[in-house]
SEDRENVO-126449 format. One record per residue (C-alpha): residue number from 1; chain; x negated, y negated, z negated; residue in one letter. Coordinates in steps of 0.001 Angstrom, whole numbers, plus 500000, padded with zeros to 6 digits. Example, Ala and Ser with C-alpha at 12.3 -4.5 7.8 and 13.67 -1.06 7.14 Angstrom:
% residues 2
R   num   chaine        x        y        z   residu
R     1        A   487700   504500   492200        A
R     2        A   486330   501060   492860        S
% end
This chain:
% residues 657
R   num   chaine        x        y        z   residu
R     1        A   914435   314135   477363        A
R     2        A   913445   310888   476635        K
R     3        A   916693   309421   477397        D
R     4        A   918732   312096   474843        L
R     5        A   915959   311298   472294        I
R     6        A   916656   307548   472521        S
R     7        A   920637   308274   472258        E
R     8        A   919420   310338   469047        S
R     9        A   917237   307446   467552        V
R    10        A   920429   304855   467878        A
R    11        A   922479   307462   466313        I
R    12        A   920572   307861   463624        F
R    13        A   920009   304329   462752        E
R    14        A   924081   303563   462819        E
R    15        A   923627   306288   460095        L
R    16        A   920970   304731   458386        Q
R    17        A   918939   308387   458093        E
R    18        A   915158   306754   458368        E
R    19        A   913654   310205   458165        E
R    20        A   915978   311374   461121        K
R    21        A   914622   308412   463131        V
R    22        A   911119   308617   462475        A
R    23        A   911518   312410   463374        E
R    24        A   913059   311156   466873        A
R    25        A   910581   308677   467475        Y
R    26        A   908014   311305   467134        V
R    27        A   909592   313729   469470        D
R    28        A   909690   310556   471621        L
R    29        A   906124   309815   471323        A
R    30        A   905313   313575   472510        I
R    31        A   907311   312962   475713        C
R    32        A   905091   310005   476266        Y
R    33        A   901520   311916   475294        W
R    34        A   902803   314599   478208        R
R    35        A   903247   312161   480348        E
R    36        A   899939   310771   480143        G
R    37        A   901355   307340   478933        A
R    38        A   899442   307394   476080        F
R    39        A   899936   303334   475308        D
R    40        A   903529   303925   475308        E
R    41        A   902988   306839   472782        A
R    42        A   900929   304563   470740        R
R    43        A   903349   302009   470331        V
R    44        A   906033   304643   469405        T
R    45        A   903913   306188   466752        L
R    46        A   903177   303191   465221        R
R    47        A   906461   301836   465260        E
R    48        A   907211   305208   463118        V
R    49        A   904252   304678   460781        L
R    50        A   905376   300986   460060        S
R    51        A   908734   302801   458913        R
R    52        A   907427   305084   456903        L
R    53        A   904706   302977   455058        A
R    54        A   905617   303318   451528        D
R    55        A   906655   307183   452194        L
R    56        A   904002   310313   451600        D
R    57        A   906751   312146   453948        S
R    58        A   906197   315521   456424        E
R    59        A   907476   313219   458955        Q
R    60        A   904809   310293   458093        K
R    61        A   902060   313450   458162        A
R    62        A   903693   314507   461740        R
R    63        A   903390   311070   462894        A
R    64        A   899393   310898   461996        L
R    65        A   899075   314403   463384        H
R    66        A   900472   313322   466591        N
R    67        A   898422   310187   467064        S
R    68        A   895168   311938   466228        A
R    69        A   896289   313986   469352        M
R    70        A   897021   311256   471492        V
R    71        A   893655   309344   470724        E
R    72        A   891865   312789   471151        M
R    73        A   893655   313139   474683        H
R    74        A   892759   309504   475811        S
R    75        A   889237   309857   474663        G
R    76        A   888985   307987   471597        R
R    77        A   887529   310712   469066        L
R    78        A   886697   308293   466336        N
R    79        A   890208   306781   466307        D
R    80        A   891933   310157   466302        A
R    81        A   889108   311560   463266        F
R    82        A   890676   308642   461045        Q
R    83        A   894176   309621   461761        F
R    84        A   893455   313111   460770        L
R    85        A   891544   311801   457584        M
R    86        A   894828   309762   456857        A
R    87        A   896886   312798   457479        A
R    88        A   895092   315585   455513        E
R    89        A   896520   314286   451892        P
R    90        A   899866   314514   453102        L
R    91        A   899509   318110   454461        F
R    92        A   897454   319535   451405        E
R    93        A   900816   318553   449310        K
R    94        A   903339   320500   452160        S
R    95        A   904026   324274   451851        Q
R    96        A   904590   324500   455384        N
R    97        A   902039   326436   456531        H
R    98        A   902746   326506   459758        A
R    99        A   902358   322829   459935        A
R   100        A   899356   323083   458108        K
R   101        A   898059   325509   460130        G
R   102        A   898567   323228   463426        R
R   103        A   896659   320629   461670        F
R   104        A   893619   322462   460760        H
R   105        A   893327   323545   464522        I
R   106        A   893849   319759   465733        Q
R   107        A   890780   318689   463451        L
R   108        A   888730   321566   464280        A
R   109        A   889195   320362   468087        L
R   110        A   888083   316773   467073        V
R   111        A   885453   317948   465168        L
R   112        A   884104   319914   468076        R
R   113        A   884333   317214   470520        K
R   114        A   882676   315061   468154        L
R   115        A   879922   317314   467297        S
R   116        A   879280   317833   471227        A
R   117        A   879306   313689   471985        L
R   118        A   877084   312884   468803        E
R   119        A   875116   316262   468417        Q
R   120        A   876043   316540   464730        R
R   121        A   875680   320252   463790        E
R   122        A   877483   319326   460221        D
R   123        A   880584   318922   462304        Y
R   124        A   880415   321991   464234        T
R   125        A   880087   323522   460521        D
R   126        A   883424   321772   459548        R
R   127        A   884901   323093   462452        A
R   128        A   884572   326717   461576        L
R   129        A   886182   325908   458211        I
R   130        A   888577   324353   459958        E
R   131        A   889446   327306   461914        Y
R   132        A   889271   329430   459077        A
R   133        A   891511   327369   457113        A
R   134        A   893929   327464   460037        A
R   135        A   893649   331296   460326        S
R   136        A   894738   331772   456896        Y
R   137        A   897764   329108   457003        H
R   138        A   898714   330880   460254        L
R   139        A   899096   334364   458843        E
R   140        A   901036   333083   456083        Q
R   141        A   903590   331811   458262        A
R   142        A   903433   335102   460401        G
R   143        A   902215   333137   463710        Y
R   144        A   900328   336280   464605        T
R   145        A   899678   334723   468346        R
R   146        A   898653   331564   467105        Y
R   147        A   896265   333148   464939        R
R   148        A   895028   335205   467745        A
R   149        A   894179   332140   469678        R
R   150        A   892477   330492   466712        V
R   151        A   890031   333455   465822        E
R   152        A   889685   333720   469642        N
R   153        A   888638   330100   469018        N
R   154        A   886561   330678   465902        L
R   155        A   884449   333765   467604        G
R   156        A   883991   330907   470588        Y
R   157        A   882424   328375   468186        L
R   158        A   880696   331029   466379        L
R   159        A   879022   331914   469720        F
R   160        A   877730   328596   470535        A
R   161        A   876256   327956   467435        A
R   162        A   874251   331706   467849        G
R   163        A   876316   333152   464961        R
R   164        A   876690   336242   467523        F
R   165        A   877613   339049   464813        S
R   166        A   880129   336925   463343        E
R   167        A   881211   335406   466647        A
R   168        A   882039   339431   467446        H
R   169        A   883625   340096   464279        E
R   170        A   886072   337217   464959        R
R   171        A   886816   338154   468940        L
R   172        A   887422   341907   467926        N
R   173        A   889953   340631   465222        R
R   174        A   891523   338424   467814        A
R   175        A   891426   341230   470372        H
R   176        A   893201   343480   467872        L
R   177        A   895924   340832   467224        L
R   178        A   896873   340286   470987        F
R   179        A   896631   344371   471239        T
R   180        A   899180   344076   468794        S
R   181        A   901430   341761   470670        L
R   182        A   900975   343761   473901        K
R   183        A   899845   340641   475178        D
R   184        A   896897   342303   477640        N
R   185        A   896317   339108   479623        G
R   186        A   895454   337309   476342        S
R   187        A   893336   340623   475178        A
R   188        A   891483   340136   478575        A
R   189        A   890401   336444   477869        Q
R   190        A   889111   337616   474346        V
R   191        A   886843   340284   476498        D
R   192        A   885811   337375   478917        D
R   193        A   884573   335867   475541        T
R   194        A   882763   339110   474203        R
R   195        A   881090   339226   477565        A
R   196        A   879635   335653   477371        R
R   197        A   878295   336913   473709        V
R   198        A   876811   339536   474795        L
R   199        A   875334   337934   477872        L
R   200        A   873628   335491   475371        A
R   201        A   871993   338741   473303        Q
R   202        A   870731   340024   476727        K
R   203        A   872896   343073   476402        R
R   204        A   874030   342899   479932        N
R   205        A   875252   346329   481063        S
R   206        A   877761   345967   477963        E
R   207        A   878863   342416   479425        A
R   208        A   879378   343703   482756        E
R   209        A   881258   346360   481522        K
R   210        A   883509   344530   479671        I
R   211        A   883821   341552   481994        S
R   212        A   885197   343872   484695        R
R   213        A   887565   345102   482526        L
R   214        A   888986   341639   481916        A
R   215        A   889088   340953   485466        V
R   216        A   891071   344083   486191        R
R   217        A   893455   343402   483739        T
R   218        A   893548   339130   484547        L
R   219        A   894046   340493   488264        D
R   220        A   897346   341595   487812        K
R   221        A   898769   338676   486596        G
R   222        A   899205   335238   487211        D
R   223        A   896888   333109   485539        E
R   224        A   894451   332261   488116        Q
R   225        A   892310   329627   486380        S
R   226        A   891674   332060   483481        V
R   227        A   890927   334755   486029        L
R   228        A   888480   332251   487585        A
R   229        A   886959   332072   484233        E
R   230        A   886278   336051   484083        A
R   231        A   884836   336308   487327        L
R   232        A   882263   333445   486971        T
R   233        A   881290   335659   483615        T
R   234        A   881497   338994   485237        H
R   235        A   879548   337290   488067        G
R   236        A   876799   336275   485747        V
R   237        A   876362   340055   484297        A
R   238        A   875974   341266   487911        L
R   239        A   873089   338414   488780        A
R   240        A   871158   339767   485209        R
R   241        A   871558   343329   486324        L
R   242        A   869970   342591   489814        G
R   243        A   873411   343072   491733        G
R   244        A   872795   339777   493494        Y
R   245        A   875041   340219   496364        E
R   246        A   877703   341391   494391        E
R   247        A   877371   338520   492229        S
R   248        A   877359   336056   494571        R
R   249        A   880718   337531   496063        L
R   250        A   881815   338069   492805        T
R   251        A   881000   333769   492046        L
R   252        A   882372   332797   495527        E
R   253        A   885728   334396   494749        R
R   254        A   885866   332569   491318        A
R   255        A   885433   329234   492897        M
R   256        A   887775   329989   495375        D
R   257        A   890611   331427   492992        T
R   258        A   889886   328061   490583        A
R   259        A   890232   326018   493738        S
R   260        A   893905   327392   494702        Q
R   261        A   895052   326945   491171        A
R   262        A   893928   322997   491346        G
R   263        A   891756   323589   488626        D
R   264        A   888845   321818   489825        N
R   265        A   886566   322092   486810        E
R   266        A   886703   325869   486860        G
R   267        A   885938   326007   490571        A
R   268        A   882812   323301   489991        G
R   269        A   881388   325698   487065        V
R   270        A   881644   328579   489390        A
R   271        A   879541   326661   491637        A
R   272        A   877147   325561   489510        L
R   273        A   876581   329053   487992        T
R   274        A   875590   330346   491562        I
R   275        A   873129   327495   491974        I
R   276        A   871715   328682   488424        E
R   277        A   871975   332419   488483        E
R   278        A   871112   332730   491925        L
R   279        A   868876   329814   492776        N
R   280        A   865951   332005   493988        Q
R   281        A   868143   333847   496365        R
R   282        A   869463   330775   498045        L
R   283        A   867802   328543   501114        N
R   284        A   867650   324697   500509        V
R   285        A   870871   323884   502346        E
R   286        A   872564   326557   500549        E
R   287        A   871687   324882   497169        I
R   288        A   872806   321733   498326        S
R   289        A   875983   322581   499953        N
R   290        A   876810   324312   496423        L
R   291        A   875637   321090   494564        Y
R   292        A   877361   318564   496351        E
R   293        A   880665   320500   496176        R
R   294        A   880024   320968   492556        A
R   295        A   879546   317075   492204        D
R   296        A   882735   316135   493758        Q
R   297        A   885092   319081   491981        L
R   298        A   883609   317765   488585        L
R   299        A   883926   314140   489086        A
R   300        A   886647   313330   486523        K
R   301        A   885250   316126   484030        T
R   302        A   884454   314709   480329        Q
R   303        A   883211   318166   479076        N
R   304        A   879817   317331   478008        F
R   305        A   878296   320922   478190        E
R   306        A   879208   320834   481979        T
R   307        A   877979   317449   482883        L
R   308        A   874388   318235   481149        A
R   309        A   874818   321719   483741        R
R   310        A   875604   319362   486599        L
R   311        A   872669   317157   485868        R
R   312        A   870481   320412   485506        S
R   313        A   871854   321691   488896        C
R   314        A   870786   318174   490480        A
R   315        A   866964   318390   489372        R
R   316        A   867379   321851   490922        R
R   317        A   868341   320765   494178        T
R   318        A   866150   317878   494427        L
R   319        A   863256   320269   493421        E
R   320        A   864159   322491   496205        A
R   321        A   864235   319901   498677        G
R   322        A   860591   319040   497523        R
R   323        A   859567   322621   498200        A
R   324        A   861223   322976   501799        R
R   325        A   858698   320170   502204        G
R   326        A   855830   321942   501062        R
R   327        A   856488   325110   503047        E
R   328        A   854823   326339   506166        S
R   329        A   857455   328209   507729        A
R   330        A   857912   331537   508025        P
R   331        A   856578   333632   504764        P
R   332        A   852629   334976   505362        S
R   333        A   849616   336200   503508        F
R   334        A   846472   334483   502339        I
R   335        A   843634   336413   503273        Y
R   336        A   840051   336481   504413        A
R   337        A   839400   339965   504259        D
R   338        A   839367   342435   507125        E
R   339        A   841021   344997   505819        R
R   340        A   844179   342623   505287        T
R   341        A   843667   341376   508628        A
R   342        A   843803   345089   509875        E
R   343        A   846854   346027   508419        F
R   344        A   848700   342528   509361        L
R   345        A   847450   343343   512770        R
R   346        A   849282   346807   512815        E
R   347        A   852362   345337   511468        A
R   348        A   852833   342886   514105        H
R   349        A   852351   345498   516557        R
R   350        A   855504   347618   514817        I
R   351        A   857452   344974   514161        S
R   352        A   858842   344739   517922        A
R   353        A   859843   348533   517432        M
R   354        A   863111   349408   516134        Q
R   355        A   861886   352360   513904        A
R   356        A   861854   352454   510170        T
R   357        A   858844   351421   508404        V
R   358        A   857902   352647   504910        L
R   359        A   855217   350305   503176        I
R   360        A   853402   351768   500185        T
R   361        A   851372   350144   497727        G
R   362        A   850840   349571   494448        E
R   363        A   852881   347123   492209        T
R   364        A   852630   343166   493110        G
R   365        A   850590   343660   496349        T
R   366        A   853051   342241   498534        G
R   367        A   855187   344629   500064        K
R   368        A   858149   342726   500101        E
R   369        A   856462   339801   501700        L
R   370        A   855572   342112   504403        L
R   371        A   858559   343463   504870        A
R   372        A   859647   339909   505570        R
R   373        A   856615   339010   508067        M
R   374        A   857746   342132   509992        I
R   375        A   861488   341145   510211        H
R   376        A   860262   337348   511277        E
R   377        A   858173   338929   514000        W
R   378        A   860660   341088   515124        S
R   379        A   863102   337953   516751        G
R   380        A   865988   340471   515370        R
R   381        A   868959   337813   514926        A
R   382        A   870606   338997   511933        G
R   383        A   869585   338598   508347        R
R   384        A   866647   339989   506252        F
R   385        A   868753   341458   503096        V
R   386        A   866806   342956   500205        A
R   387        A   868020   345439   497519        I
R   388        A   866070   346590   494202        N
R   389        A   866930   350128   494254        C
R   390        A   865308   350522   490442        E
R   391        A   867478   347991   489022        A
R   392        A   870532   349469   490172        L
R   393        A   872715   352180   488787        T
R   394        A   873998   354695   491161        E
R   395        A   877605   353565   491155        T
R   396        A   876311   350133   491693        L
R   397        A   874087   350835   494376        F
R   398        A   876265   352393   496600        E
R   399        A   879088   349553   495951        S
R   400        A   876478   347048   497366        L
R   401        A   874698   349038   500208        L
R   402        A   878530   350142   501504        F
R   403        A   880644   347510   499807        G
R   404        A   883994   348492   498329        H
R   405        A   887566   347774   498680        G
R   406        A   890384   346162   496965        K
R   407        A   890864   347565   493441        G
R   408        A   887701   349267   493432        D
R   409        A   884546   348657   490988        F
R   410        A   885177   345359   489949        T
R   411        A   889326   345161   491001        A
R   412        A   888459   342428   493363        N
R   413        A   891600   341195   495392        A
R   414        A   889942   341581   498722        K
R   415        A   887302   343971   500334        D
R   416        A   883649   342972   499363        N
R   417        A   880780   342810   502066        V
R   418        A   878454   345356   502166        S
R   419        A   874416   344618   502312        L
R   420        A   874456   346699   505598        V
R   421        A   876886   344820   507116        R
R   422        A   875469   341547   505984        Q
R   423        A   871978   342582   507775        A
R   424        A   873849   343892   510713        A
R   425        A   871704   342846   513402        G
R   426        A   869064   342343   511210        G
R   427        A   866820   344335   508717        T
R   428        A   867694   345823   505431        L
R   429        A   864713   345976   502818        F
R   430        A   864948   348912   500281        L
R   431        A   862263   348211   497524        D
R   432        A   861464   350966   495055        E
R   433        A   863302   353538   497326        I
R   434        A   861976   356741   495172        A
R   435        A   864154   355280   492245        A
R   436        A   866914   356657   494475        L
R   437        A   869140   359693   492941        S
R   438        A   869660   362913   495285        P
R   439        A   873226   361742   496460        A
R   440        A   872327   358340   497183        N
R   441        A   869347   359628   499362        Q
R   442        A   871856   361651   500910        G
R   443        A   873939   358442   501987        K
R   444        A   871180   356736   503043        L
R   445        A   870309   359351   505556        L
R   446        A   873180   359247   507131        R
R   447        A   872971   355346   507535        L
R   448        A   869402   355749   508885        I
R   449        A   870540   358715   511145        E
R   450        A   873808   358171   512503        Y
R   451        A   874159   353781   511594        G
R   452        A   877174   354682   509072        E
R   453        A   878244   351494   507453        A
R   454        A   880394   353413   505261        N
R   455        A   879623   356048   502679        A
R   456        A   882039   358198   504434        V
R   457        A   881293   357146   507929        G
R   458        A   883691   355572   510466        A
R   459        A   881957   352440   511089        E
R   460        A   878686   352026   512657        R
R   461        A   876209   349202   512321        V
R   462        A   872772   348221   513971        D
R   463        A   870256   347090   510967        V
R   464        A   866925   348229   510646        R
R   465        A   865395   349664   507630        I
R   466        A   862620   348891   506134        I
R   467        A   861630   350802   502580        A
R   468        A   858844   350250   499939        A
R   469        A   857223   352261   497101        T
R   470        A   854474   352501   494790        N
R   471        A   854938   356300   494148        N
R   472        A   853518   359054   496076        N
R   473        A   856560   360434   497868        L
R   474        A   854840   363602   499544        K
R   475        A   854537   364531   495707        E
R   476        A   858022   363484   494607        Q
R   477        A   859035   365904   497620        V
R   478        A   857115   368901   496304        A
R   479        A   858360   368224   493126        Q
R   480        A   862061   368117   494523        K
R   481        A   862480   364657   493286        Q
R   482        A   862872   363050   496907        F
R   483        A   864396   364519   499994        R
R   484        A   862211   365733   502766        E
R   485        A   864301   364890   505356        D
R   486        A   864865   361219   504091        L
R   487        A   861017   360730   504212        L
R   488        A   860514   362003   507231        Y
R   489        A   863344   359469   508494        R
R   490        A   861819   356174   506634        I
R   491        A   858421   356860   507899        N
R   492        A   858977   356086   511280        G
R   493        A   855532   353828   510530        F
R   494        A   853849   353810   507532        S
R   495        A   851767   350860   506356        L
R   496        A   849576   351063   503156        E
R   497        A   848509   347570   501404        I
R   498        A   845499   348064   499815        P
R   499        A   845121   346903   496358        P
R   500        A   843218   343375   495715        L
R   501        A   840091   345429   494146        R
R   502        A   839676   347064   497653        Q
R   503        A   840017   343429   499432        R
R   504        A   837820   341436   497396        P
R   505        A   837337   338635   499718        E
R   506        A   841077   337921   499589        D
R   507        A   840641   336692   496089        I
R   508        A   838667   333729   496196        P
R   509        A   840918   332556   499348        A
R   510        A   844174   333466   496962        L
R   511        A   842889   331870   494025        T
R   512        A   841904   328356   495856        A
R   513        A   845723   328796   497303        H
R   514        A   847836   329674   494147        F
R   515        A   845716   326602   492154        A
R   516        A   846331   323873   494544        K
R   517        A   850096   324939   495034        E
R   518        A   850716   325314   491083        I
R   519        A   848836   322310   490339        A
R   520        A   850766   320179   493257        G
R   521        A   854203   321836   491672        Q
R   522        A   853791   320718   488376        H
R   523        A   851844   317371   489094        N
R   524        A   848809   318267   487234        K
R   525        A   845060   317940   488054        R
R   526        A   843341   321015   486930        V
R   527        A   840974   322929   489787        S
R   528        A   838448   325346   489909        F
R   529        A   835016   325029   490679        T
R   530        A   833704   327083   493714        P
R   531        A   831400   329340   491511        E
R   532        A   834645   330138   489457        A
R   533        A   836593   330987   492443        I
R   534        A   834010   333269   493700        E
R   535        A   833630   334726   490119        A
R   536        A   837387   335468   490260        M
R   537        A   836485   338829   492481        R
R   538        A   835027   340385   489755        R
R   539        A   838578   340146   487689        L
R   540        A   840093   343764   487187        P
R   541        A   843557   342448   488456        L
R   542        A   845306   345580   488149        R
R   543        A   848571   343919   488965        G
R   544        A   846938   342705   491800        N
R   545        A   848038   339404   493917        V
R   546        A   851026   338919   491150        R
R   547        A   848497   339254   488235        E
R   548        A   846397   336704   489905        L
R   549        A   848896   334088   490640        R
R   550        A   850485   334569   487103        S
R   551        A   846833   333841   485541        L
R   552        A   846557   331235   487739        V
R   553        A   849744   329455   487100        E
R   554        A   849199   330155   483198        Q
R   555        A   845811   328455   483203        T
R   556        A   846960   325444   484934        V
R   557        A   850263   324937   482410        L
R   558        A   848130   325699   479846        T
R   559        A   845184   323321   480438        S
R   560        A   844322   319828   479809        A
R   561        A   844843   316922   482540        E
R   562        A   841683   316878   484584        G
R   563        A   840287   320320   483559        T
R   564        A   838051   322129   485870        K
R   565        A   837665   326205   485358        I
R   566        A   834181   326879   485622        T
R   567        A   832263   330263   486701        R
R   568        A   831631   330920   482529        E
R   569        A   835208   330861   481878        A
R   570        A   836077   333375   484436        V
R   571        A   832953   335586   483078        E
R   572        A   834420   335564   479702        V
R   573        A   837620   336495   480798        L
R   574        A   836307   339445   482778        T
R   575        A   834214   340754   480136        A
R   576        A   836853   340484   477919        R
R   577        A   839004   343984   477328        Q
R   578        A   842201   342237   475166        T
R   579        A   842186   339358   476972        S
R   580        A   845556   337087   475999        K
R   581        A   844169   334016   477042        A
R   582        A   843953   331558   480234        A
R   583        A   840922   330116   481876        L
R   584        A   841514   327039   480255        G
R   585        A   840504   328505   476761        N
R   586        A   838666   332035   477745        A
R   587        A   837626   332644   474103        W
R   588        A   840687   331976   472577        A
R   589        A   842136   334736   470176        G
R   590        A   838617   337054   470637        C
R   591        A   837651   339465   468127        S
R   592        A   834457   341148   468487        F
R   593        A   835805   344397   466744        E
R   594        A   839107   344441   468766        E
R   595        A   837191   343964   472195        E
R   596        A   834787   346986   471296        V
R   597        A   837766   349331   470200        L
R   598        A   839697   348291   473494        C
R   599        A   836674   349156   475730        Y
R   600        A   835867   352441   473671        E
R   601        A   839288   353537   474243        A
R   602        A   839701   352735   477862        S
R   603        A   836187   354754   478551        L
R   604        A   837861   357464   476224        I
R   605        A   841099   357696   478276        K
R   606        A   838972   357762   481723        L
R   607        A   836957   360471   480732        A
R   608        A   840159   362682   479611        L
R   609        A   841977   361896   482692        E
R   610        A   838874   363152   484482        N
R   611        A   838569   366212   482543        A
R   612        A   841936   367063   482750        G
R   613        A   842639   366577   479355        G
R   614        A   840239   368735   478134        S
R   615        A   838520   367344   475114        V
R   616        A   835374   369448   475507        T
R   617        A   834714   368578   479229        R
R   618        A   835452   364914   478198        A
R   619        A   832876   364903   475464        A
R   620        A   830049   366265   478043        R
R   621        A   831356   363041   480345        L
R   622        A   830700   360147   477472        L
R   623        A   827489   362137   475982        G
R   624        A   828927   362961   472792        V
R   625        A   829725   365986   470639        T
R   626        A   833154   367566   470613        H
R   627        A   833160   367197   467289        Q
R   628        A   832528   363329   467366        R
R   629        A   835529   362636   469989        L
R   630        A   837826   364758   468071        C
R   631        A   837339   362828   464698        S
R   632        A   837552   359195   467112        M
R   633        A   840838   360752   468710        L
R   634        A   842057   361625   465312        Q
R   635        A   841118   358373   463577        G
R   636        A   840788   355052   465290        R
R   637        A   842575   356322   468884        H
R   638        A   845508   358193   468001        L
R   639        A   847746   356231   470843        K
R   640        A   845029   358170   472994        L
R   641        A   846204   361885   471859        L
R   642        A   849078   362347   474338        P
R   643        A   845837   362139   477281        A
R   644        A   844719   365485   475464        K
R   645        A   845466   368595   476873        K
R   646        A   847155   370937   474011        P
R   647        A   845329   373457   472697        T
R   648        A   845967   377256   473730        Q
R   649        A   845542   379523   471223        K
R   650        A   843609   382647   472306        R
R   651        A   845351   386037   472535        R
R   652        A   843318   388362   470453        R
R   653        A   842686   391485   471747        S
R   654        A   844762   394289   470337        I
R   655        A   841904   396802   470275        I
R   656        A   839923   396041   467179        R
R   657        A   836186   397547   466982        K
% end
């Protein structure tokens, strides 16, 4: 192409056609630019501009436009901006809508990059205006495909600016345009962007559905880099819905797909996403390996957002390494109460047996921690794999538990390894098992009875099942909400973790442990006096160990450096009914009227529960008249009306005396 264009330059110079010479030089510069020979492109374009210095022609506008492209791609954004500003008045005079559309696109791109580099919001606003202008001119020129791309870029920029409603409007327009062109691949790319907007809005289920469709469509094409982006988005959606294993498999596939396509940045971003979304599910070695791979893949990136994410993941990797040094090998209960020691001895005794285990207990008592300890004590060589039954839909649960083949569920190009197979030789922990649908209860029963690793049978696997719930499964069986045969199978051994209020000796030990651990993590000197730790046992702590840890963490984070939490602060917090404060300032936000009302409501609620919803009996328990209790329920305690048993009308006798 360069040889032919050079010939054209010589011929046009002989004919003394300056405009044609300039046009040929611009084409030659484009060839150099596409080769990455930016210096040669600059020299050629300077030649054009020197020849057209005294003219305000379309070729001069084109030369300035292409000079801006060269400077932008070589990282000289301010030079690119200056060239575009010089070209702007020339394009304004032009009647060529297609050329004007391309100019506005280029200006928008430069403004976006400058906005990211210099943190200038006004540049982002100007870029939005330029994209809108580009869309108008491309529509006038009849360039539907280019206009659709601009609408997609507009939607993405509005999404980045947090203007989600406008982003959806532009993206829907782009989707319609691509659909009218029967360009399913580009429409799927728009769906990927739409899914990202939905994720930012925390509409995770909608995002998972749209991104799954995008993956399915792009799987049929040959644009592997674009497929990798869609897989990354889908992996994020799955993680935020609690499908951690499915998410990891999807993100790993995104990384492999991008690598095979030679897209190092896409592969690196997928690796970063695994660290960001699944950090709590990875061990130190996995986090470190992923970060090292991402660092290598992103060595040449100039994307400011990606570099910021890389730095953030570097900090996470270092923190994970520090945390490892603080860890004391296997997980363990912190306790001082004999009741805790008793159920731990029982758990240790049954750990060596292969039977199923059912762990019951209130929320926050440590059911998953106990399951992990049983796995560690058992000496089983396989992994401990946990799944939260309550967080998953019926279809997603089956897919995660038993896996799926090519073309199923997410249209993956390869079979996905089920959690059952991952836990082979190890332990599968099913948290909140009471939330399973009747259909999935049946499939789980087959797994326990026959060791079948697929929902349809065939393959068998050795896996130990530990289940947990905070519900009364016997009551659910009586109400036909849980299968009786499944209850018998999972209840090989039963362990109940008492609530923290029934093992008060553990509270001081846990408080001291959490205070030391959290203060160390945040490098803060916040401590509890021995009297304060002792007083902690009088807190209600309805959320058990989880609530206690949260309270201690909130106290450490909100207290000033060097604060000592006293017994008086704990007593104030114990007395308060509407407490929203931490122990560092136990009186914060206190209202006497609200505290009294809250205490009154808790007594009335308790009385109604004990009286089976009968207002008359509840009034007797409280020592007040029926009329007064009704007045309180109809007045300042309207929220308690659902606890009241509906009044039944008395049937009058048909015999009147």
